VOGU-3710 file (C-alpha; in Angstrom, 3 decimals, decimal comma):
1> malnykklqs> -32,019/-4,844/58,649  -30,949/-4,819/54,980  -30,224/-1,463/53,486  -32,078/-0,152/50,441  -29,075/0,815/48,317  -31,276/1,722/45,233  -32,883/4,347/47,475  -29,602/5,551/48,893  -28,126/5,819/45,371  -31,065/7,930/44,109
11> gisgqkqtdp> -30,579/10,404/46,865  -27,052/10,930/45,655  -27,980/11,169/41,949  -30,963/10,751/39,866  -29,062/10,565/36,625  -26,397/8,082/35,313  -22,916/9,518/35,180  -21,823/10,492/31,571  -18,312/11,839/32,116  -16,284/8,841/30,864
21> rkifttlkrd> -13,312/9,619/33,485  -15,916/9,467/36,487  -17,394/6,417/34,951  -14,038/4,770/35,183  -13,923/5,273/38,975  -17,437/3,530/39,455  -16,517/0,367/37,499  -15,975/-2,899/39,196  -12,586/-3,197/37,509  -9,397/-5,270/38,012
31> tskfkrpsde> -7,578/-2,689/39,931  -4,102/-4,451/39,484  -4,513/-3,704/35,827  -6,417/-0,443/35,841  -5,704/1,829/38,746  -6,610/5,128/36,850  -6,494/6,363/33,357  -3,166/7,226/32,025  -2,443/10,987/31,125  -2,803/10,086/27,452
41> qadvldlwya> -6,199/8,348/28,093  -7,382/11,226/30,379  -6,492/13,739/27,576  -8,415/12,056/24,957  -11,452/11,202/27,225  -11,831/14,954/28,341  -11,491/16,104/24,763  -14,039/13,662/23,379  -16,656/14,496/26,054  -16,370/18,215/25,025
51> kkdradntlk> -17,012/17,148/21,368  -19,175/13,978/21,763  -22,210/15,477/19,967  -20,417/15,462/16,719  -21,344/12,889/14,338  -17,657/11,854/13,482  -14,852/12,012/15,879  -11,485/10,649/15,389  -9,496/9,638/18,294  -5,575/9,446/17,391
61> mntgsgktvv> -3,483/7,803/20,017  -0,169/6,000/19,727  0,049/2,193/19,377  -0,106/0,492/22,891  -1,643/3,549/24,662  -4,843/2,104/25,631  -7,200/2,833/22,828  -9,582/-0,133/23,754  -10,309/1,340/27,179  -10,955/4,683/25,751
71> gllclqssln> -13,433/3,243/23,174  -15,280/1,291/25,837  -15,525/4,259/28,118  -16,698/6,527/25,314  -19,523/3,977/24,492  -20,501/3,359/28,140  -20,876/7,186/28,460  -23,146/7,334/25,335  -25,186/4,485/26,806  -25,560/6,297/29,982
81> egvgpavyva> -26,692/9,289/28,334  -29,182/7,173/26,179  -27,529/7,412/22,831  -27,654/3,615/22,136  -27,598/0,849/21,156  -23,861/0,872/21,267  -21,416/-1,202/19,062  -17,677/-1,652/19,211  -16,138/-2,662/15,901  -12,680/-4,380/15,841
91> pdkylvkqvv> -11,006/-5,442/12,549  -11,096/-9,147/13,064  -12,411/-12,085/15,188  -9,115/-12,364/16,975  -9,309/-8,748/18,126  -12,936/-9,040/19,087  -11,720/-11,572/21,783  -9,223/-9,238/22,957  -11,790/-6,378/23,491  -14,053/-8,700/25,182
101> aeaaslgvtv> -11,282/-9,767/27,690  -10,340/-6,034/28,169  -14,039/-5,083/28,976  -14,211/-7,899/31,560  -11,223/-6,596/33,318  -12,516/-3,048/33,048  -15,989/-4,044/34,326  -17,983/-2,954/31,314  -20,792/-5,279/30,198  -20,399/-6,476/26,681
111> tenendpgfi> -21,850/-9,182/24,433  -20,964/-10,758/20,972  -24,675/-11,426/20,263  -26,689/-8,832/18,417  -30,027/-10,464/19,683  -28,852/-10,118/23,228  -31,615/-8,347/25,197  -28,932/-6,249/27,043  -27,650/-4,984/23,689  -31,076/-4,037/22,530
121> agtailvini> -31,979/-2,418/25,965  -28,891/-0,352/25,937  -27,260/-1,911/28,930  -24,643/-3,878/27,104  -22,122/-3,073/24,433  -22,113/-5,230/21,284  -18,477/-6,191/20,180  -18,149/-7,455/16,642  -15,753/-7,596/13,754  -16,009/-5,183/10,852
131> kklvngrsvf> -17,252/-7,838/8,464  -20,242/-8,613/10,601  -21,506/-4,907/10,180  -20,335/-4,329/6,570  -21,265/-6,944/4,114  -23,850/-7,559/1,363  -26,012/-9,590/3,661  -25,516/-7,719/6,909  -27,880/-8,352/9,870  -27,989/-4,551/10,360
141> gvgrdgtkis> -29,516/-4,047/6,907  -28,536/-3,311/3,472  -29,636/-1,104/0,673  -33,234/-0,881/0,093  -34,121/-3,088/2,962  -33,267/-0,151/5,245  -31,947/-0,529/8,774  -32,827/-3,654/10,586  -30,883/-3,087/13,718  -30,288/0,630/14,746
151> igslviddah> -27,004/1,873/16,127  -26,851/4,811/18,371  -23,146/4,995/18,934  -20,411/3,253/17,129  -16,684/2,944/17,566  -14,562/1,684/14,731  -11,249/0,424/16,491  -8,104/0,388/14,504  -9,995/2,202/11,641  -7,223/1,968/9,107
161> aclatvaeqf> -7,055/-1,789/9,601  -10,764/-2,079/9,008  -10,490/-0,442/5,643  -9,198/-3,270/3,569  -12,148/-5,568/4,726  -14,640/-2,707/3,921  -13,257/-2,269/0,516  -13,245/-6,001/-0,143  -17,121/-6,200/0,704  -17,678/-3,625/-2,100
171> rirlssthka> -15,641/-5,438/-4,754  -16,954/-7,978/-7,147  -14,129/-10,480/-8,097  -15,032/-13,455/-10,400  -12,740/-16,087/-11,772  -12,524/-17,276/-15,322  -14,538/-20,322/-14,276  -17,547/-18,201/-13,302  -20,367/-18,182/-15,881  -20,221/-14,362/-16,329
181> ygpllklfkp> -16,469/-14,120/-16,862  -16,499/-15,154/-20,551  -19,312/-12,982/-21,659  -17,791/-10,040/-19,972  -14,400/-10,493/-21,464  -16,109/-11,000/-25,040  -18,104/-7,949/-24,439  -15,016/-5,726/-23,807  -12,609/-7,610/-26,144  -12,486/-4,770/-28,765
191> dlasqsasgy> -12,051/-2,056/-26,011  -9,176/-3,959/-24,447  -7,463/-4,900/-27,721  -7,686/-1,136/-28,672  -5,698/-0,220/-25,717  -3,100/-2,929/-26,306  -3,295/-5,864/-28,713  -0,498/-7,854/-27,143  -1,978/-7,001/-23,633  -5,357/-8,325/-24,600
201> ldieaqdprt> -3,660/-11,620/-25,771  -2,182/-11,954/-22,433  -5,637/-11,310/-20,689  -6,980/-14,126/-23,000  -4,072/-16,606/-22,088  -4,880/-15,645/-18,188  -1,326/-14,387/-17,844  -0,874/-13,148/-14,062  1,795/-10,562/-15,331  -0,875/-8,416/-17,052
211> vmavpywawk> -3,759/-6,485/-15,801  -5,863/-4,248/-18,006  -8,584/-1,751/-17,184  -11,687/-1,553/-19,122  -11,995/1,982/-20,625  -14,468/3,891/-18,632  -16,345/4,965/-21,893  -16,874/1,351/-22,880  -17,969/0,494/-19,301  -20,596/3,229/-19,184
221> dkqdevlril> -21,909/2,700/-22,713  -22,251/-1,002/-22,321  -24,003/-0,924/-18,882  -27,130/-2,484/-20,115  -25,162/-5,483/-21,541  -23,213/-5,714/-18,202  -26,372/-5,860/-16,260  -27,809/-8,545/-18,460  -24,638/-10,725/-17,977  -24,315/-10,146/-14,080
231> hphredeflg> -28,032/-9,949/-13,026  -28,809/-13,712/-13,429  -25,970/-14,628/-10,907  -26,714/-12,023/-8,262  -27,662/-14,657/-5,598  -24,719/-16,973/-6,272  -21,885/-17,500/-3,799  -19,506/-15,198/-5,510  -21,722/-12,276/-6,678  -24,304/-12,637/-3,987
241> wpwrlvedvl> -22,383/-10,996/-1,129  -21,080/-7,784/-2,926  -24,098/-7,295/-5,344  -26,545/-5,502/-3,012  -23,741/-3,169/-1,976  -22,685/-2,013/-5,406  -25,697/-2,563/-7,808  -26,695/1,028/-7,553  -23,096/2,213/-8,378  -22,322/-0,084/-10,962
251> slsqcafggg> -22,265/2,675/-13,757  -19,717/4,515/-11,595  -17,525/1,581/-10,914  -14,133/0,444/-12,590  -13,515/-2,932/-14,200  -10,169/-4,776/-14,716  -9,106/-8,087/-16,144  -6,061/-10,048/-15,250  -4,606/-13,385/-14,250  -7,931/-15,164/-15,031
261> hveiaprfip> -9,965/-12,874/-12,877  -12,292/-9,836/-13,359  -12,705/-7,207/-10,725  -15,383/-4,590/-10,479  -15,501/-1,973/-7,801  -16,538/1,819/-7,222  -13,684/4,262/-6,828  -15,260/5,209/-3,457  -17,212/3,274/-0,937  -20,959/3,918/-0,828
271> idnvpaftga> -21,105/3,058/2,972  -24,707/4,451/3,115  -25,649/1,260/1,544  -25,186/-0,041/5,060  -27,847/2,468/6,587  -27,279/1,492/10,248  -23,671/2,770/9,713  -24,547/6,320/8,349  -27,603/6,437/10,690  -25,628/6,194/13,888
281> krriymtatl> -25,786/9,444/15,904  -22,068/9,080/16,928  -19,311/7,512/15,061  -15,780/7,210/16,837  -12,908/6,278/14,684  -10,005/5,152/16,721  -6,634/5,204/14,927  -2,924/5,168/15,645  -1,352/8,611/14,751  -1,011/7,605/11,000
291> addgilvshf> -0,400/9,863/8,104  -3,406/9,511/5,734  -6,771/10,382/7,267  -8,375/10,950/3,776  -9,221/7,310/3,847  -11,849/7,928/6,494  -13,578/10,254/3,902  -13,159/7,944/1,012  -14,200/4,730/2,691  -16,453/5,698/5,652
301> qadpkevadp> -17,783/9,007/4,138  -16,779/10,818/7,367  -17,257/14,584/7,546  -13,866/15,914/6,382  -14,039/18,963/8,568  -14,531/16,856/11,660  -11,724/14,356/10,578  -9,511/17,380/10,135  -9,984/18,220/13,889  -9,073/14,964/15,561
311> irpkgggdig> -8,879/14,200/19,325  -5,424/13,477/20,356  -3,237/13,680/23,543  -0,994/16,488/24,406  2,733/16,396/22,948  4,005/13,231/21,170  2,050/10,938/23,398  2,921/7,917/25,381  4,941/5,336/23,240  7,692/2,873/23,923
321> drmilapqei> 11,382/2,857/23,105  12,066/2,132/19,504  15,572/2,291/17,782  14,733/2,623/14,179  17,856/1,753/12,039  18,240/1,276/8,226  21,402/-0,503/7,823  21,656/-0,030/4,028  21,421/3,813/4,652  24,145/3,544/7,165
331> npeittdeik> 26,300/1,535/4,715  24,905/0,801/1,216  27,352/-2,006/0,711  25,648/-4,137/3,536  23,634/-6,964/1,794  20,305/-8,387/2,526  21,981/-11,810/3,075  24,221/-10,227/5,778  21,253/-8,741/7,531  19,548/-12,104/7,560
341> allshvaqsl> 22,450/-13,746/9,057  22,552/-11,260/11,848  18,869/-11,509/12,556  19,149/-15,241/12,489  21,775/-15,099/15,324  19,779/-12,626/17,264  16,650/-14,960/16,934  18,449/-17,698/18,856  17,647/-15,882/22,059  15,047/-13,332/21,304
351> nvavivpskk> 11,864/-13,076/19,202  12,463/-11,471/15,884  9,358/-10,581/13,639  9,862/-9,888/10,009  6,955/-8,416/7,912  7,463/-9,205/4,241  5,143/-7,841/1,328  4,499/-11,118/-0,294  4,718/-14,912/-0,139  7,541/-14,710/-2,755
361> raefwsdvah> 9,556/-12,692/-0,521  8,799/-14,927/2,470  10,780/-17,550/0,575  14,159/-15,509/1,133  13,529/-16,170/4,872  12,583/-19,747/4,702  15,948/-21,211/5,512  16,220/-19,195/8,848  12,459/-18,781/9,807  11,037/-20,809/12,714
371> qtltadnmea> 7,397/-20,080/11,557  5,753/-18,248/8,626  2,416/-16,760/9,324  -0,428/-15,970/6,822  -4,031/-15,264/7,460  -4,700/-18,970/7,939  -2,437/-19,444/10,887  -1,959/-16,038/12,348  -3,718/-16,472/15,495  -2,042/-19,606/16,545
381> gtdrlraghv> 1,400/-18,308/15,542  1,028/-15,085/17,425  -0,276/-16,831/20,540  3,032/-18,875/20,457  4,969/-15,761/20,360  3,175/-14,288/23,302  3,609/-17,558/25,209  7,527/-17,596/25,033  10,572/-17,724/22,756  10,051/-18,919/19,144
391> gltvfvakyd> 12,825/-17,358/17,194  12,390/-15,740/13,832  8,811/-15,383/12,714  7,868/-14,095/9,104  4,609/-12,258/8,791  3,241/-12,209/5,122  1,825/-8,802/4,331  0,367/-8,194/7,870  1,155/-4,676/8,811  -1,710/-4,195/11,371
401> gvdlpgpace> -4,009/-5,979/13,520  -1,279/-7,875/15,540  -0,101/-7,095/19,075  3,355/-8,325/19,997  4,072/-6,963/23,548  7,381/-7,326/25,503  9,335/-10,517/24,746  6,846/-11,477/21,964  8,909/-9,152/19,665  12,101/-7,499/20,629
411> vlvidglpev> 13,448/-6,882/17,053  10,955/-5,982/14,181  11,919/-5,993/10,459  10,131/-4,191/7,767  11,529/-5,970/4,668  10,780/-4,012/1,367  7,994/-1,787/0,424  4,417/-2,938/0,956  2,928/-4,320/-2,149  -0,744/-4,566/-3,515
421> ygllerieqe> -2,371/-7,524/-5,230  -5,923/-6,557/-6,186  -6,362/-5,743/-10,030  -7,657/-2,339/-9,503  -5,211/-1,643/-6,858  -2,349/-2,624/-9,144  -3,591/-0,453/-11,984  -3,973/2,596/-9,459  -0,473/1,947/-8,042  1,018/2,111/-11,408
431> alngtrrqll> -0,854/5,355/-12,210  0,265/7,091/-8,975  3,836/5,576/-9,116  6,272/8,260/-7,627  3,650/10,613/-6,430  3,164/12,165/-3,093  -0,164/10,191/-2,797  1,513/6,904/-3,315  4,165/7,741/-0,732  1,561/8,728/1,732
441> rqvqrieqgm> 0,001/5,305/1,503  3,213/3,476/1,683  4,313/5,541/4,802  1,008/4,675/6,492  1,430/0,929/5,937  5,062/1,059/7,084  4,219/2,979/10,222  1,345/0,437/10,881  3,875/-2,305/10,589  6,496/-0,414/13,022
451> grgvrssqdh> 3,939/-0,331/15,694  3,476/-3,962/16,056  6,577/-4,581/18,432  5,748/-1,800/20,968  2,511/-2,076/22,821  3,087/0,132/25,887  5,286/2,896/27,152  7,398/0,425/28,916  7,865/-1,681/25,872  11,176/-1,592/23,733
461> cvvilmgsrl> 12,000/-2,749/20,226  14,635/-2,379/17,723  13,095/-1,733/14,332  15,187/-2,642/11,252  14,203/-0,988/7,756  15,393/-3,430/5,211  15,820/-3,179/1,340  17,177/-0,600/-0,805  13,859/0,436/-2,362  12,256/0,870/1,038
471> tsrlhgadar> 15,388/2,681/2,345  15,638/4,897/-0,684  11,846/5,704/-0,537  12,064/6,860/3,017  15,436/8,746/2,541  13,865/12,088/1,693  12,496/14,652/4,038  9,052/14,672/2,322  8,589/10,940/3,495  9,857/11,567/7,169
481> amfspatraq> 7,360/14,438/7,243  4,454/12,239/6,756  5,168/9,934/9,860  3,369/10,803/13,219  5,354/13,094/15,609  6,533/10,421/17,919  7,607/8,095/15,133  9,219/10,960/13,295  11,149/11,945/16,446  12,489/8,250/16,653
491> lelgrditsq> 13,273/8,169/12,930  15,323/11,453/13,235  17,058/9,956/16,441  17,887/6,858/14,105  19,287/9,213/11,490  21,601/10,895/14,091  22,725/7,384/14,964  23,287/6,680/11,191  25,495/9,796/10,948  27,853/8,469/13,625
501> lkgeplaeia> 27,794/4,913/12,172  28,162/5,994/8,534  30,185/3,384/6,546  30,445/1,025/9,404  30,044/-2,648/9,040  27,038/-4,626/10,338  28,867/-5,909/13,260  29,182/-2,279/14,680  25,515/-1,796/14,094  24,669/-4,741/16,029
511> kvmedclngr> 26,600/-3,468/19,119  24,482/-0,247/18,967  21,206/-2,424/18,870  22,276/-3,883/22,214  21,879/-0,572/23,878  18,117/-0,694/23,181  17,741/-4,335/23,840  19,497/-4,132/27,094  17,940/-0,958/28,144  21,143/1,002/28,647
521> dewlelsrsa> 20,371/4,110/30,771  21,861/6,647/28,338  19,767/5,205/25,399  16,576/5,238/27,464  17,030/8,854/28,572  17,828/9,955/25,009  15,059/7,942/23,314  12,390/9,234/25,785  13,595/12,701/25,544  13,317/12,795/21,806
531> vvnadagnas> 9,594/11,708/21,955  8,667/14,064/24,932  10,114/17,074/23,064  8,732/16,001/19,635  6,833/18,629/17,747  3,155/17,912/17,874  2,969/18,292/14,035  -0,148/18,672/12,107  -3,315/17,434/13,779  -4,465/15,605/10,753
541> hieesvvalr> -3,593/15,168/7,013  -6,311/14,811/4,412  -5,318/15,211/0,809  -7,571/17,954/-0,638  -7,930/15,825/-3,904  -9,503/12,950/-1,916  -12,240/15,171/-0,473  -12,853/16,745/-3,936  -13,096/13,275/-5,634  -15,429/11,960/-2,836
551> nafdaarlgr> -17,611/14,918/-3,297  -17,613/14,350/-7,133  -18,488/10,744/-6,727  -21,328/11,664/-4,334  -22,563/14,144/-6,782  -22,475/11,759/-9,702  -24,530/9,199/-7,769  -27,232/11,886/-7,838  -26,980/12,348/-11,546  -25,062/15,650/-11,043
561> hdaaekevqv> -22,071/15,016/-13,394  -21,734/18,539/-14,177  -21,066/19,381/-10,548  -18,848/16,254/-10,249  -16,358/17,282/-13,097  -16,108/20,807/-11,718  -15,253/19,500/-8,355  -12,265/17,617/-9,948  -11,340/20,566/-11,979  -10,765/22,707/-8,870
571> vidktkerpa> -8,057/20,180/-7,503  -6,500/19,798/-11,004  -5,762/23,438/-11,055  -3,918/23,123/-7,758  -1,867/19,905/-8,614  1,644/20,359/-9,809  2,952/16,807/-9,998  2,434/15,668/-13,690  1,442/12,042/-12,908  -1,012/13,010/-10,198
581> rgyllqqrae> -2,413/15,759/-12,599  -2,921/13,206/-15,199  -4,625/10,808/-12,815  -7,140/13,607/-11,840  -7,678/14,656/-15,549  -8,742/10,989/-16,263  -11,324/11,011/-13,436  -12,682/14,486/-14,684  -12,982/12,790/-18,060  -14,966/9,909/-16,593
591> flhhldpvka> -17,587/12,318/-15,409  -17,340/14,421/-18,568  -18,230/11,268/-20,589  -21,790/11,399/-19,174  -22,107/14,916/-20,462  -20,011/15,487/-23,547  -18,066/12,287/-24,967  -16,088/14,424/-27,417  -14,771/16,726/-24,587  -14,097/13,765/-22,443
601> qetqlaavqa> -11,702/12,161/-25,141  -9,896/15,599/-25,323  -9,478/15,601/-21,641  -8,347/11,841/-21,766  -5,647/12,848/-24,257  -4,362/15,483/-21,873  -4,370/12,980/-19,076  -2,309/10,340/-20,851  0,268/13,103/-22,107  0,781/13,834/-18,415
611> naallrpikg> 0,921/10,188/-17,209  1,592/7,365/-19,807  0,048/4,682/-17,331  -3,412/5,806/-17,988  -5,971/4,913/-20,550  -5,331/5,967/-24,144  -8,108/7,787/-25,851  -10,258/6,215/-28,681  -8,159/7,713/-31,235  -4,981/6,553/-29,580
621> vsyrklevpr> -1,713/8,521/-28,922  0,989/9,365/-31,610  4,237/7,582/-31,089  7,088/10,059/-30,344  10,356/8,822/-31,777  13,275/8,263/-29,267  16,134/10,731/-29,652  19,541/9,654/-29,415  21,528/11,527/-26,656  23,674/14,163/-28,388
631> dgqaatavgf> 26,466/14,451/-25,814  27,597/10,679/-26,021  27,095/7,939/-23,369  29,433/9,076/-20,662  28,391/12,632/-20,694  24,693/11,694/-20,724  25,191/9,351/-17,812  26,907/12,170/-15,965  24,073/14,440/-16,659  21,620/11,791/-15,148
641> mkqfleknel> 23,802/11,329/-12,032  23,798/14,983/-11,125  20,696/14,181/-8,886  22,992/12,435/-6,511  24,888/14,662/-4,009  27,358/12,089/-2,697  28,377/8,504/-3,047  26,094/6,803/-0,608  22,949/8,555/-2,415  24,146/6,968/-5,677
651> ilwvnaltes> 24,763/3,469/-4,339  21,464/3,450/-2,485  19,615/4,394/-5,667  21,416/1,820/-7,747  20,630/-0,885/-5,089  16,896/0,097/-5,203  17,179/-0,148/-8,953  18,574/-3,535/-9,071  16,273/-4,729/-6,369  13,439/-3,825/-8,869
661> lawgeensgt> 15,042/-6,118/-11,598  13,619/-9,150/-9,770  11,715/-12,182/-11,208  8,148/-12,572/-10,358  4,803/-12,626/-11,864  3,292/-9,481/-10,054  6,704/-7,464/-10,607  6,391/-6,946/-14,286  5,438/-3,246/-14,318  8,125/-2,389/-11,636
671> fesamrdlgl> 10,785/-4,489/-13,799  9,849/-2,619/-17,002  10,128/0,756/-15,298  13,408/-0,271/-13,751  14,667/-1,093/-17,265  13,696/2,311/-18,524  15,510/4,066/-15,528  18,591/1,582/-16,234  18,807/2,809/-19,771  18,964/6,384/-18,682
681> flgygsqqpe> 21,439/5,581/-15,826  23,695/4,142/-18,467  23,547/7,226/-20,563  21,205/5,822/-23,217  17,952/7,220/-24,609  15,275/5,216/-22,950  11,457/4,871/-23,241  8,526/2,471/-22,785  6,711/2,520/-26,092  4,050/-0,157/-25,305
691> kesgrgpdnl> 3,106/1,707/-22,114  3,029/5,226/-23,769  1,422/4,475/-26,968  -0,046/0,918/-26,883  2,141/-0,436/-29,496  5,756/-1,494/-29,650  8,085/-3,160/-27,140  8,169/-2,873/-23,304  11,546/-0,881/-23,539  13,581/0,778/-26,291
701> wavgalkyfv> 17,036/2,109/-25,719  18,779/4,427/-28,081  22,479/3,389/-27,780  24,117/5,689/-30,233  25,227/5,488/-33,818  21,528/5,074/-34,952  21,503/1,618/-33,165  18,792/0,653/-30,691  17,943/-2,139/-28,406  14,309/-3,453/-28,736
711> iecksgatqa> 13,655/-5,082/-25,272  10,753/-7,251/-24,236  10,681/-8,075/-20,447  9,167/-11,441/-19,440  10,430/-11,184/-15,831  7,073/-12,890/-14,732  7,688/-16,103/-16,691  9,024/-17,802/-13,546  7,059/-21,155/-14,143  7,803/-21,385/-17,778
721> qainkhdcnq> 9,794/-24,461/-19,078  10,803/-22,570/-22,287  10,109/-19,390/-24,137  6,508/-19,765/-25,546  5,251/-18,955/-28,950  3,178/-15,931/-27,538  6,440/-14,282/-26,053  8,412/-14,997/-29,354  5,782/-13,466/-31,449  5,675/-10,365/-29,208
731> lngsmtwfsa> 9,356/-9,686/-29,779  9,044/-10,383/-33,334  6,064/-8,123/-33,677  7,935/-5,278/-31,735  10,837/-5,578/-34,449  8,216/-5,297/-37,177  6,900/-2,129/-35,380  10,357/-0,702/-35,146  10,951/-1,136/-38,817  7,775/0,726/-39,497
741> qydqtcsatp> 8,637/3,693/-37,090  12,293/4,060/-37,916  13,957/4,273/-41,454  16,616/1,929/-42,811  19,430/3,971/-41,558  18,475/2,810/-38,026  19,188/-0,773/-36,763  17,995/-2,743/-33,813  19,092/-5,705/-31,706  16,117/-7,708/-30,423
751> imvhpktkpe> 16,609/-8,563/-26,665  14,266/-10,588/-24,423  14,585/-10,808/-20,684  13,447/-14,306/-19,915  14,656/-16,947/-17,286  14,891/-19,514/-20,090  16,917/-19,339/-23,367  15,173/-22,042/-25,451  12,007/-21,349/-27,383  9,289/-24,039/-27,104
761> faatlyagsr> 8,476/-26,248/-30,088  7,029/-24,419/-33,191  8,221/-21,055/-31,672  10,772/-18,920/-33,537  12,549/-15,810/-32,463  13,541/-13,030/-34,712  16,977/-13,432/-36,368  19,694/-12,031/-34,230  17,690/-12,269/-31,083  19,554/-12,326/-27,609
771> iidgdrlvrl> 18,399/-13,346/-24,170  19,058/-11,973/-20,724  18,448/-15,097/-18,829  18,766/-15,742/-15,057  22,538/-16,064/-15,092  23,092/-13,147/-17,180  20,729/-10,979/-15,269  22,870/-11,828/-12,050  25,935/-10,807/-13,827  24,408/-7,568/-15,138
781> ikalndyava> 23,271/-6,643/-11,566  26,597/-7,330/-10,049  28,320/-5,272/-12,669  25,875/-2,346/-12,031  26,599/-2,608/-8,367  30,394/-2,597/-8,919  30,172/0,200/-11,283  28,250/2,300/-8,918  30,838/1,759/-6,209  33,702/2,566/-8,687
791> vgqnngfaep> 32,220/5,808/-10,010  31,278/6,664/-6,475  34,829/6,917/-5,383  35,853/10,628/-4,869  32,611/11,571/-6,596  33,907/10,287/-9,899  30,237/10,109/-11,182  30,587/13,825/-11,860  33,539/13,365/-14,334  32,747/12,179/-17,853
801> rvvaaqlehf> 36,299/10,778/-18,239  35,996/8,732/-15,063  32,539/7,453/-16,068  33,530/6,663/-19,598  36,481/4,394/-18,244  34,310/2,645/-15,857  31,563/1,937/-18,430  34,243/0,367/-20,602  35,691/-1,633/-17,761  32,317/-3,155/-16,428
811> gltpaelvar> 31,066/-3,934/-19,981  28,203/-1,325/-20,015  28,996/0,071/-23,415  26,410/-1,052/-26,166  28,674/-3,878/-27,832  29,974/-5,139/-24,695  26,603/-5,154/-22,920  25,306/-7,411/-25,600  28,410/-9,614/-25,512  28,661/-10,024/-21,807
821> ytvkpsk> 25,113/-9,995/-20,416  23,028/-11,537/-23,121  23,304/-15,137/-24,978  21,976/-16,448/-28,114  18,753/-18,484/-27,921  19,527/-22,147/-27,418  18,171/-24,814/-29,813
//
């Protein structure tokens, strides 16, 4: 007789099991892969089960610790409890496949079809990528259409990796060929030109080096015209996808032009325009233990109180062995070419992964790379790595969403600071340059990248931090404190190694790397002990300003601009960093403009006085004349170098400076800032008049004896065959500006930084102009590096006599600098 198992089961329990750890034991799983939950998984599952009824839960687990299993079990628990339908969201299609495969091994029923009866009935979990859920034509419903497919419980896996995709869906980006581009540019021509006349000409010429924001007062006051221009195109292939998501927040959005494109996007994501998302009873954000949780508030509208109380395992958590080394911190005289040669040698037998911030930087590795991966070939390339030995693989700006376990990646390189490419992102990055908030974002991206090569507690990887700007940025205690506890412990261990290797050549560093790669017992014991004993650190970090600005944005959506500006004022009062304070003052002014335009302009003036990278008010900003240093060049240079405690700090800073003096279309702002810092470093007076007041040259140096250098930087003109008429006119105009600002006792040398020395036909440069071309820039950079090493000997940088002699020797005094490192324009 056949047994009635259903009757027997009902006798044991009339209810489905909801405890996720107990659910695990009942699943028909692959026991060779899943014997029991790890200690880390068990900690998180227990804590989630105790807090499961909260609307927003954040699960923080180290990379490679089995987040996918935890997410699936949480959703299965919710389904068993009747809180369905359940949706598991991954960052991309590739990771969806991994989740589906993991679910099959675990014995959890999933589907990729939202019309699957099992999903609708609550017996299967829907697995999709974030773009399927969040887009302007989402099958789950958008805006006024309401919810088309309900969600009861939702997991956002690798939440930080999903954010870029979410932001992209809420951004309008139109090229100059779009029918709306021309009318929009014409509409805002006077407003852009009032910010910078030369900048507007660059925008008109579609120069990729220049990005300009439309002043918020013009954007708000011309909303009717903006709508008339955009509305007829709301269903086309470019505007149709984001339109439904942003149409109701258009007046609260930002707009920028640059490189033949226009971008429009709100400061914060109105995620409630995908009502199925905000209507979910349970939202579970799964992240690695990363620094910046404020993004969950800004992008997903998560409850900041619940985000601030994340679920995480005890201690530092389970993480593989990583030896994190910064060769240029160990010895600042090690070059990037030397590091590349070493890694090329290592790649003959091991897989080496190099994450670069841009395609431009990928070119540096092209002579030794076996494959270079972008979004187009990422899946095939990573499959090859997992299948066996490839050699050296370059990943272009891919800091997340890639798993490279075991032999797929045994050496991981983070080459340079992460960069941003969107127009609005570039504007914000410049506004926040050097602030804690910018550092937090950079640390988050770097830590995401560092996690690619260690995918389990048994994994190992050597991580090389490369580039002087990156090394210098992470050198301070503030930066290290922003990393997760486990990564911070490994960084500190790396610094201990650095102290023993200080000044050693790269060959000695390579020998130490072998200890990790070969699994030397002493290294493994030391590495694991460091992580086990790691301070648990803060549970979560959310910038108070992010919460306040999110609240202000939400209040403004309801027409409560008075409440919005008060929210911002509260954090302004608590903000000490001048650039960050200015950034917040501008956002307060945006809300004030809806209430009191005059007061808004007064606030905007205060903002730009605190941060020159911001919008200039309608009446402009008065130019402040550059004062000549009183103590002479050498003494002024010594005063600037007092910030360095020892030789290596000085050399590291100079290496970072010269690294910023690089040709490239999207590097212009960084280059101009580096030229300002270079002037100060050499003991000159230095400022950026065009940036600070909207008129004048990119850089102005006061070099003594009432003499000045008027400098225009064209570092982005990498494709130019000659110096074009526009660039010539810009330098000529800057000399006219100088004559108007400074009396006849002052004289100026016009200097242009440009890869070419010959003006194009019908273009004329100001009489006496000099050019820093490609060859002269190389010579100048070498001189700066040699000068830093020379004054670093015996801390000579603290002695005006030593500094004066070295400035003279390396040709860095005013007359010699012009003679050695500039040339006359060619005919």
